C-alpha positions in Angstrom: 18.5 -40.4 -46.8 19.6 -37.6 -48.9 18.4 -34.8 -50.8 21.1 -33.3 -53.5 21.0 -30.6 -55.7 23.5 -30.1 -58.7 23.9 -27.2 -60.8 20.5 -25.3 -60.6 19.4 -22.6 -62.4 16.3 -20.7 -62.8 14.3 -17.8 -64.1 11.5 -15.6 -63.6 10.0 -14.6 -67.2 13.2 -13.6 -69.0 15.4 -12.8 -65.9 18.2 -15.4 -64.9 17.9 -15.6 -61.0 20.4 -17.8 -59.8 22.6 -20.7 -61.6 25.1 -23.3 -60.3 23.1 -23.5 -57.1 24.4 -26.9 -55.5 23.8 -28.8 -52.2 23.4 -31.9 -50.4 21.2 -32.4 -47.1 21.6 -35.4 -44.9 19.4 -37.3 -42.2 19.0 -34.6 -39.2 20.4 -32.0 -41.0 18.9 -28.3 -41.7 20.0 -26.1 -44.4 19.1 -21.9 -44.1 18.9 -20.0 -47.5 20.0 -16.3 -46.6 20.1 -13.5 -49.0 18.1 -10.1 -50.1 15.0 -9.9 -51.5 14.8 -11.0 -55.4 18.0 -13.0 -55.1 16.0 -16.4 -55.5 15.7 -17.8 -52.3 11.8 -18.8 -52.7 12.1 -19.3 -56.2 14.9 -22.2 -55.4 12.4 -23.8 -52.9 9.3 -24.2 -55.4 12.0 -26.0 -57.7 13.1 -28.6 -55.1 9.9 -29.0 -54.6 8.6 -29.5 -57.9 6.3 -26.4 -58.8 8.9 -25.2 -60.9 11.2 -26.5 -63.1 14.6 -25.4 -63.2 16.5 -24.2 -66.4 19.4 -26.5 -65.6 20.4 -28.9 -63.2 18.5 -31.6 -61.0 17.3 -32.4 -57.6 17.3 -35.8 -56.3 16.3 -37.8 -53.3 18.0 -41.0 -52.1 17.5 -43.8 -49.6 17.9 -47.1 -48.9 14.3 -47.7 -48.7 13.4 -45.7 -51.9 11.7 -47.1 -55.0 13.2 -46.7 -58.4 11.9 -43.5 -59.8 10.7 -41.8 -56.6 11.2 -37.9 -57.4 13.0 -35.7 -54.6 9.5 -33.9 -54.4 7.9 -36.6 -52.9 9.5 -36.5 -50.1 9.4 -33.0 -49.4 6.2 -30.8 -47.8 6.5 -27.3 -48.9 5.1 -24.4 -46.7 5.1 -21.3 -48.6 4.1 -17.3 -48.0 0.2 -18.6 -48.0 -0.9 -21.3 -45.4 -3.2 -23.4 -48.2 -6.1 -23.8 -46.2 -9.6 -23.1 -46.8 -10.6 -20.3 -44.6 -14.9 -21.4 -44.7 -13.7 -24.9 -43.5 -13.2 -25.7 -39.7 -9.3 -26.2 -39.0 -10.2 -29.9 -38.5 -11.4 -30.3 -42.0 -8.7 -28.8 -43.5 -6.0 -30.7 -41.4 -8.2 -34.0 -42.5 -8.3 -33.2 -45.8 -4.4 -32.8 -46.2 -3.9 -35.9 -44.1 -5.8 -37.9 -46.5 -4.7 -36.0 -49.7 -0.9 -36.5 -49.1 -0.9 -39.8 -47.0 2.5 -40.6 -45.5 5.9 -41.2 -47.5 8.2 -44.3 -47.0 9.7 -44.5 -43.1 7.1 -42.4 -41.3 3.6 -41.9 -39.6 1.6 -38.8 -39.6 0.2 -37.2 -36.5 -3.3 -37.3 -35.5 -5.3 -33.8 -36.5 -5.4 -33.7 -32.1 -2.2 -34.6 -32.1 -0.8 -31.7 -34.6 -3.0 -29.4 -33.3 -2.0 -30.0 -29.9 1.9 -29.7 -30.9 1.2 -26.3 -32.3 -0.3 -24.9 -29.1 -3.9 -25.0 -30.5 -6.0 -28.1 -29.9 -8.9 -26.6 -28.4 -9.9 -24.7 -31.7 -9.9 -27.0 -33.9 -13.6 -26.8 -34.6 -13.3 -23.2 -35.6 -13.3 -22.2 -39.0 -10.2 -22.0 -40.2 -10.3 -18.1 -41.3 -11.5 -17.1 -37.9 -8.2 -17.9 -36.7 -5.7 -14.8 -36.1 -2.7 -14.5 -38.7 -0.3 -16.0 -36.1 -2.6 -18.9 -35.2 -3.3 -19.7 -38.9 0.4 -19.9 -40.0 0.7 -22.3 -36.7 -2.2 -24.5 -37.9 -0.1 -24.5 -41.1 2.7 -26.0 -39.3 -0.1 -28.9 -38.0 -0.6 -29.5 -41.2 3.0 -30.7 -42.1 2.6 -33.3 -39.2 -0.8 -34.8 -40.0 1.0 -36.6 -43.2 5.2 -38.0 -43.1 7.3 -36.4 -44.9 11.2 -36.4 -44.2 12.0 -33.1 -45.7 10.3 -29.4 -44.8 10.8 -26.7 -47.1 10.0 -23.8 -45.5 9.9 -20.3 -46.5 9.7 -17.3 -44.0 8.4 -20.1 -41.5 8.4 -17.4 -39.0 6.0 -14.7 -40.6 3.1 -13.4 -38.5 4.4 -15.5 -35.5 5.1 -14.0 -32.2 8.1 -14.7 -30.1 6.4 -17.3 -28.1 5.3 -18.8 -31.3 8.5 -18.8 -33.0 9.9 -20.6 -29.9 7.1 -23.6 -30.5 8.0 -23.3 -34.2 11.7 -23.9 -33.3 11.3 -26.7 -31.1 8.9 -28.1 -33.8 11.9 -28.1 -36.2 14.1 -29.3 -33.6 12.3 -32.3 -32.8 11.9 -33.1 -37.1 15.6 -33.0 -37.1 16.1 -35.1 -34.3 13.5 -37.8 -35.8 16.2 -37.9 -38.7 14.2 -35.5 -40.8 15.7 -32.4 -42.9 14.9 -29.3 -42.9 15.9 -26.4 -45.7 14.3 -22.6 -45.0 14.5 -19.5 -46.4 14.4 -16.7 -44.0 15.8 -13.2 -42.7 15.5 -14.4 -39.3 17.6 -16.8 -36.8 15.8 -20.4 -36.3 17.6 -21.5 -33.0 19.4 -24.0 -34.8 22.3 -25.3 -34.3 25.3 -25.1 -36.6 22.7 -25.5 -39.4 24.3 -25.2 -43.1 24.0 -22.1 -44.7 23.5 -21.2 -48.8 24.0 -17.5 -49.6 21.5 -16.4 -52.5 23.1 -13.4 -54.2 21.2 -13.5 -57.0 22.1 -11.0 -60.1 25.1 -9.8 -58.1 26.5 -13.4 -58.3 26.3 -13.3 -62.1 28.7 -10.6 -62.6 25.6 -8.5 -63.4 24.9 -4.9 -61.4 23.4 -5.1 -58.3 19.2 -4.9 -58.3 
């Protein structure tokens, strides 16, 4: 399995955020995207996730089992700054919705709601409304969302936001398990994720385009 990006560029309004960004991510590999605020890290993830159209370039997915015409975004889970969960619904109802909505991508199977909640250490509170949970608990349940339906690629934007050190350790273990199972991780972060020898992509923003730093 391979996720390949070639010569990507993207704009925010009239501003060109980055250009000529290329990378290749293979089975069991992680790519950590670094750079200062405004350098285009989040925008790059959204382009790969299919949420934004690139100004130039392509993102492609390839695997021996992929159907003709499979788009790269179909192989990806995206976790942004927001958790994408309804506060008035219970945790179980939220996770069941995402499990049914996404289904499983070729080559794997998602966990049950109970298994996913147990994996993030919160199996005993799935009956509670999501809005009752603390910010850290909500973030952990957002990771459970990634596990109830299988996608080989996890796109993570500041994944450790709102997590204490114990929860960060849980997150690191989940990411390592995903990689050991043949999955891929692309993470934009200011914090180390405890991964062994990940690839690194440094985003420079306008400074990398010959413009003045901003």
